[in-house]
N, C-alpha and C positions, 0 to 999 in steps of 0.2 A: 492417684498413687503413682510414684515414679516407676518406670520400667527398668529392667535389669539387662545389662550387656555383659556377657562373660567372654573374656579373651583367653583362648587356648593356644599355646605355642610350645616350642621345644625348650626355650630358655627364658628365665625371668628377665634378662636384659632386653630382649626384643619385645616382651610383653610390656615392660615399663616404657619403652619408646612409643608403642602404640597408645598406651594409657595416657601419656603426657599429651600426645596430639589430640586425642578425643576430649580430654578435660579442658584443653586450651580453647577448643571450639564450642563445646556444649556445656561447659561449666559443670554445675551440680545437677543438671536436669536429667542426667542418666546415672544410675548406680552401676559402677563398673567393677566386676570381679576378675581376678587373675587366677589361672590354673596352668601349671606346667604339665607336660606329658608324664613326668615322673610322679606327680601327685594325683593323677586322674583316678586311680583306683580307690583312693581315700574317699572321693566324693560320691562314688557309686552312681547316683542319678543327679545330673547337673540341672538345677532348677534356675532357668533363665528365660527371658522373653526372646532374646536374640543371642546367638553364639557367633563370635568372629573367629574364623579358622584360616590359617595362612596357606593351606594346601589340601588337595583332595587326599593325598597320602595320609595326612594326619587325621582327616575325617574318618577314614576307614578304621583307624586305630581307636577312635573315641566314639564311634557311632553307637555302640551298645550302651553307652552311659548317657546318651542324650534322650530326653523325653520326647515322645511322639508329638508332633505339631509345633515343635520349637522352630522359630525362624533362623535360617543360616545366612551368613555373609562370608563368602570366600574372598579374602583380602587380595586386592591388587596392590603390589608393593613397588616402591621406587627408592631412590637414594637421595642424599642431601647434595646441595650444590658444591659444598667443599669436598665431598667424597668423589663427585664426578671430576672435579679439577685434578685430584690426585691421579685418577685413571688417565685423564688426558695428558698428564705429564710423563706417562710411561712411553718409552721409545717405541716407535713404529715397528711392527713386525715381531715384537717380543712375545714369546710364548708364556702365557699367564694361567695359573691354576686358581679357580675361584672356589672358595669353601663357604658354603652356607649350611643351614641347619639340617637339610635333607637333600637327597638327590633331586627330587621334584622341584624344591624351592631353588636349588642351585641353577637348574636349567631355566627356570622362570626368570631369575635375576640376570642370567647371561643375556637373554633376549631383551630385557629392559636396558641393560648397559649398551648393547648394540644400538637399540632404538634411540638412546640419548646421544649417540655420536661416538661411542668407544669402539668402532669397528676397525680402528687402525692396529689393534692388538689381536693376538690369537688366543681367545679365551677357551678354556677347557674346564669341565666339571671335575672336581676332586674325586667324585664317585665313579667316574668313567675312565680315569687314568690308571693304567696298570704299571707303567714304568716308575722308577725312582724319581721322586719330586724334590729331593733335597737341594738340588742345584737350580730349582725353578723359582721364578718370581710368583709370590702367592698373595692373593687378595682375600681378606677376611672381612666379615661384617660384624663389628663389635667383638665380643669375646667368643672364642671358638674352642670347642672341646677336641677338635680334630687337627690342631696345629702340629706339624711335624717337628721333630727335635731340632733339625737344622734346615735352613732354606737360604737361597741366595739373597732374597729380599722379601720382607713381609709388609704389605700395605694394608692398613686398617682404614676402611672407608666409612666406618661408623655403622650403627644399627640401621637396618632397613626401615623405611617409613611407609605409612599408608598413603596411597595415591588418592587424588581428589575424587576419582570415581567411587572408591570405597567410602570416603567421607560423605558423599552424596547419598549412598545407599543407607548409611547409618542415620543420616538426617531424615530420610524418607521413612525408615522403619519406625522411628520414634516420634514422627510428626514434629520435627524440630528444624524444618527447612528455613523457617523464619529467622532462626539464629544465624544461619549461614548468610542469609540476605542482609542481616543487620551488622554482622562483623566485617572487618576489613580483611577479606580472605587473602588479598594480595600481600598484605603485611604478614599475616600468619604463615603464608607459604613462601616467603621470600627465600628460605633456605632449602625448599623442596623442589627437586627437578622432576616435574611430571612428564610421563611418557606420552600423555595425550596432548598433542600440540594444538589441536583444535580448541580445547579448553584453555590452553595456555594463552591463545590469542584472545579468548573472551575475558579471562581473568586479567591477563596482560601485565607485563612488567611496567607498563605505563598507566596502571591503575584504571583500566577501562571497565572494571567490575561494575561501577554504578549503572552503566547502561546495559551491558550484555547479560550479566548474571541476574539482574533484577527481572529482565524479560524471561529468562529461563525459569527462574523460581516462581514467578507469578503464574505461569501457565503449566506448571509441572503436572497438573491433573489431566492435561490433554496430551495428545500426541505432539512431540516436538522434534523437528528435524532442523539441524543447524548446518549451514555450509559457509565456507570461507569465500573470499572474493574470486577464487578460481573455480568455485562450484564444488569443491571437495567436501564431502560430508564428514563432520567431526562430532556431531551430536545426534543421537538417535535413541529415544527413551523407550521404556516398556510399552507405554500406551501407543506409541507409533507402531511398534511391532505387532500389537494386537489388531490395529486397524489395517495395516498394510500387509500383514501376514508374511513378512520377510525377516529372516534372521539377521542379527547384527553383523555377522561376518560377511553377509552378502550386500551390506549397505555401507558400513564405515569405510572411509577412504575412497569410496566410489564417487563418480561425478553425479551430484544430485540433480543437476539440470537435465542431464540425459536420462537418468534412472527414473525420475518422476516428472515426465513431460507435462502432466496435467497441472502441476503446482507452478504458479507464475513466479518462479525464482528470478528468471531473466529480467522481467519487467522491473522488479524491485531493485535489482543490482544496477540496472542501467539508469532508471529514473530516480532512484533513492526515495521512492514513494511507497507507502504500504499498500497492500491489497486487503480490503476489509471483507471478511465473511463471504467469500465466493463459494458457490456450490459447484463441486466437481464430481465426476464419477470415478470411483476406484473399485475395481473388481465387481462392477455392476451395482454398487451401492452409493447412495448420495453421501458425500462428505463435505463438511464446511471447512474451508481453509482460509487462514489469515496469514499473510506474509509481512514481516516487519524487517526493515534494514537495520543492521547493527552498526551504529555510528557513534563515535566518541571523539570529541575535540576535532570535529570536522573530518575525521578519518573513517573510511568505510572498512569494516572488519568482515562483513559477510551479510547473511540474512538468516532469519529463523522463521520457519513455517509452523504454525499451530493448527493442528487438524483434529476434528471431532466428527464422529458419525452423526449424521443428521438426526437419526432416531434417538441417540443418546442426549443430544441437545434438547429435543422435544420433551424427553422424559424429565430432564432437569428443570426445564421451564414449567412443566406440569407440577413438579414437587414445590417449586417456588410459589406458583399460584396457589397451591393448597395452603401453604403457610400464610400467604397474604390474605387469602379469603377467610381462612379459619374454619373451625368445626361447624359454625352456624350455617354454612352454605353446602352442607352435604345432604343429599336427598335421603331421607330416613325411611320413607314409606314405599311399600310395594302394593301390588294389586290385592294381595291377601289381606291387607289392612282395610280395604274397602268392602265392608260387610253389608249383606242384604240378600234376601231370597226372592225378591220380586223379579219379574221378567224385565221390567224397565231398567233396573240398576245392572242386572247381569248382561243385558244387551249393550248397555253403555260401556261396561268393562270390556266386553269382547271387541267392540269397535276401537276402544283406546289401545288395547293390546296390539291390534293390527297396525294402528297409527304409529306405535312406538318403533316399529321396525323401519319406518320411513325416515327420511331426512328433511321432509317438508315442514313448513311452519304450521302450527296448530292454533286454532282459536277456540278456547273453552268458554262456553257461555252457561250461565245458570244463576239462580238467585243467590243472595247472600246466605252463607252457611251450608251450601250443598256439597262443599269439598273440592273446590276447583284446584287449589294448590295440592291437595292430596292426590288428585288425578295427575297433575303435572309432575310430581315427584315419582309417581309410579311409572309414568311414561318414560321418564329419564332413566330410571333403574332397569327398565326392560329394553332400552335402546342400545345400539352399538357404542354410544357415548358414555356409558355408565361408569367407565374408569376415570372419567374426568369430572369437572366441577358442575354442580347444579347451582346456579347463581340467581336467587330471586330478588326482585326489586318491586316495591309498591309505587307505582307511578303517581298515585294520589297523595303520597305521604311527604313529597318534597316540593318546595317552590321551584319554578322553572329553572332558575340559574343553578340551583344546587343539584337538581335532577340531571342537568346537562353535564356538570362536572363529575357526577357519580357514574354516569354512563360512559362518557368519553375520556375521563381522566384529564389531567392538565400537566403542563410543564412548570418547572420552577419559575416563579416570578410572573406567572400568567395573570394573576390578579392579587389584590391586597389580601393577605392571609393565606396565600397558597403555600402548601407545605414545601419545605426545603427538599430539593431533589425531585419534586413533582410527585404525581400519584397515578398509577395505572387505573383505567376505567373498568367498569364491570364488563364491557365488551371484551377487553383484553383478558380479564380474569376468567371469563367463560370460554376462552379459546378451546376448541375441540369438545366442548361440553354443551350445556343447555342454559340459555338465559330465559328466565321466567318473568314476564312483564305482567304483573297483576294490576288490575284496574287500569287497563290500557286506555279506556275511554277518557281518563283524566289527563292524558298526556297532552301538553300544549301543542297547538298547530305548528309552531316553529320547530319543535323537536320531532314532530311527526315527519317533517320533510327530511331531517337528518337521519332518522331511523330508517326511512325508506331507502336512502342512499346506502346505508350499511347493509341492508338486506339485498340490494341490487349488486353492489360492488364488492361486498365482503372485505371492506377495509375501513379503518377509522383514523382520524387525526386528533391528537389530544388538543385541548384548549391551550392556545398560546404556542403550539408547536407547528412544525411544517413537515414532520416525518410521517409517511404513510405506514400504518401498521396493519398487516394482513390478519384477518381473524376468520376462523372457521367455527361458526356457532349455529345452533338450532334455536329458533325463537318459538317459545310457547307463550301465548298471550291469553289473558282471561279478563272477563268483564261480566258484570251483572246488568249491564244496560243494553239497549237495542241499538247496536252500532249501525245497522242498516238505516234505521230512522234518523240517526245522527248524521249519516252521510247525506240523506235527502235534505236535512235542515242546514247543511254546510258546517256542521260542528265536528266532523271527522273526515279526513281525507279519503276520497274514494279509492285512489290508487293504493294507499297503504292498507285499506280494508281488504282489498282483494289479495294483496301480498300476504296478509296475516291469515286470511280465511281460506287457505288452500285445503286444510283438513279441519272442517268444523266438528266440534264435539259439544253436544248439549247435555247437561246433567239434569235429570228430572228432579223437580221439587219433591219434598217428602209427602205432601198431600196427594201426589199422583202415584204414590207407591205405598198406600196405607198398610199393606200386608207386612211392610218392613218395620212399622212403628213399634209394636210390642217386642219384636225380635231384637231391634236395636236397643231398646230399653234394657232387655235382659243382658245383652252383651256389654253395654256400658256399665251396668250394675256389677258385673263380674270384675271389671277393671277397678271399681271402687271397693271391691271385696265386701259387698253389702248383700243382705238377704231379705230385704223388705218385700212385701206382697201387695199387689194392687187389687182392690176390690173390683167387681165386675162393672160397677158404675164408673169407677175411676178409669177403667180401661176404655169404656164407651166414650167418655168425654175426651180422652186422649186421642182416640181414633177419629173423633169428629172435629178435633181442633184444627184450625187453619194452618198452623206451622209456618208462619211467615219467616221465622228464623231458621227453619229447616233443621238439619242434623245438629248444628251448633246449639240451637234452642233446645233440642231434645236432650243433649248432653248437659246443658245447664240445669234443666228440670230434674234430671236424675241426680245430679250433685246436690240440688236443693232437697230432694227426698232423702238422700243419705244423711244430710245434716239435720233433718227433722228427728233422726234417731228413733223412728217409729217402725215397728214390725209390720204394721198394716197401713197402707196409704189409701185413705178414703177420698171420695169425691170432694169433700170440703177441704182437703189438704192441697188440692191442685191450685196453682198460682194464677189461673185465669178467671177472674171474677165474673165476666159476662156469662160464661156457661153455667156457673154456680147459681147466678140469679135466675137464669132460665129454668134450672132444675127446681129452685124454690117456688117459682111461680106456677110450675106445671103440676096440676093435680092428677096423679096417675091412678092411684088405687082408692081414693076416697069416694064418698057418696056423690054421684053426679060427675065423677071423673071419667077420663078417657076409657078406662078398662070397663066400666059399667056400660058405657055407650057401645063399646066394642062388642061386649057379650050380647047386648040387646040386638045389635045389627047382625051378628054372625049366626046366632041361633045354633042349629045342629051342624052347621058347616065350619065351626070354629077351628077344627084341625086343619082344614084346607086353607083358611085365612092365615093361620100360624105358619103353614108350609110356605105360602107366598112371601110372608114377611122374612122368614129365615133365608130364603133364596135371594131376596133383595138385599139383605144384610151382607151375605157373602159377596155379592156383586159390588156392594159399596166398599168393602174392605179391599177388593181387587181393583177398585177404581174403574168400574164398568157399569153400564146400565143394562137392564133386562127389559125386553118387550114381551108382549103376551105370547108370541109364538115361541120364544125361548123358554118361557115358564112352562108352556104346554109340553114342549119336548122333554124338559127335566122331569115334570110330573109323570109323563108316560114311562120314562126310564125307571122311575121309582115305584111304579104300580099304582099311582094315584090318578083316578079318572077326573080330568078337568078339561072341559072344552074351552076353546079360545073365547067364545062368547061369555062363558061363566067367568073366566079370568078377567075379561074386560069389565064386567059388572062388579066383581069383587074389588078391583083396583079403584073403580070410581067410588065405592063405598069407603075404602080406606083413605082416599084423598079427602073425603068429606070430614073424616076424623083427624085430618092433618098428619096422618101416619106415613103417607107416601106422596110423592110429587110426580104426576103423570104429565109427560111432555107430548106435544103433538108430533105427528109424523112417525118417523122411525127412530127418534131419539131415545125412546125407552122410558122406563120408570125408575126412580131412585127412592130409597127409604129415607125418611126424615129423622131428625134427632128424637122427635116425639115417638116415632115408630120404633126406634131402637130401644128407647127406655121402656116403652110399653111391652115390647117383646121380652125384655129382661124380667120385667115384673111378672109376666105370665109364666116364664120358666121357673121363677122362684116359687110361684104359687103351686 
């Protein structure tokens, strides 16, 4: 939707003059409304995006009618070339009375005329002259309501015009600077005498607009300081004010070479060579400065410095990287997404949280499906780099040549099929953030050497390029293979291994934290919004399962159960056939089965045997083994009298029934699947 500009002034004639200028430059891209001071009360609340006012005096009169938050532009005015010629023809020393639309505007116009070269006459404001002016020479701007009945001579220099500074302000407010860049400003302003001689040099009567104005407008979002060949500052924009913290009146017309000694103006003026992105210190802050000479038709007009705060440049690069990387490279998970109640997983999380605060490389090891990338994302989100990118790459998913171009990027024409303009690599995109190298063991040896250099030097060179790009990244690598063994076999570089393995993090497999299995099933079940129930036998089989696919396998099983659309999941519903066959072959409660043999063996001590089996089952779930001394201490604490010798005998009997496995030495005893099933049968009985 087009934005609205409202012009407010004393007379419709001056408004029409400004209107014509604005329309000639911005065409129909701005909706322009006109309001005279006499009509202001009719409008009550002026609805406009921007209001153009010729003086502060008028602003005070219309302030109550302007909506809060409306942008204001106070017009800098000038006169036409023909109007100035009329003034220059007045005899030197003549006393001249100037009549403009208000006292303030008259004073402002007197200063403009003097600045344009009309200082040979004695100009006075109509509003400040007390004596009779009938015999005086009078200058008016267009039509005037204050014209005396008689005067010695009346010179009409035409309506005042908007100076180029105001046109620039309008272009900026409406994001239409490109139109000024596209149009021939020199032609449009051939009849306008601007009081800003620095801009006059850039715009130039010799049509030097193509070089100077293009530079100015191209970098308008940065701080811009322009000097002429003598070093005098003629251009100083708002961004420069914010960076340098100096007001315009303390800068314009001063010597820029002396005022800003850190900026290499002298070098550019003398050598006619640009200075590219030099870092300087201004008020204790890093500032990036680029200085370009202003040259047209082999003539030097001065130099323009483009300045940006280093941190602003970093923030812009960060935003660009985010757009290049896309939403897929944002770390979505935190440590609260890693669920489990076992000591093993909680200890692992505690270690990872401490590692997150560091800047050192991390090597995450663990079997497939244990959640290595989940940990990597959580580490990034809890690190000082969490405002920047998390960039994952699977080293095993690309052929060597493609992986190299993905990591290092390439320049245009580096190889057949290279994208026009080149492409930044993942090292660049991860600058200030985290690069996650999954399946690092699959990285070819040739790339391992290059990765090592990046880790050592913190710099990369794109394929086909010669420019060194500094990068600040943290590497988090992951693998399910034994890198140390690969190093011994010569399949992985030893120096890279030690560079990556500064902070080792091993994620335990699910079978080593069996107390998490049922808990995880319940949590994943909630995510699927399902309410199925597992039978006790199904639970036992899940607890005794090997879980080679770990948490990923568990999640798949839960999804499978959900899709069965059954309220109760029985042992026969489980998708691992081996365990089901074992259950079918096992005669638990039948004649001659394990239970009958168990009852015959235990006799009157059956409760003591069941106690031992129950404690062994608890230990099995907690992934630990119990020895007879441990069982003795537990029994004593619960008021059950069992000597160590009795426990030794009972464990031997249970082993004969294949219900436990007794290991030699201090390894301890573990309950078997048959023991678990028999115990469940006894409980049900």
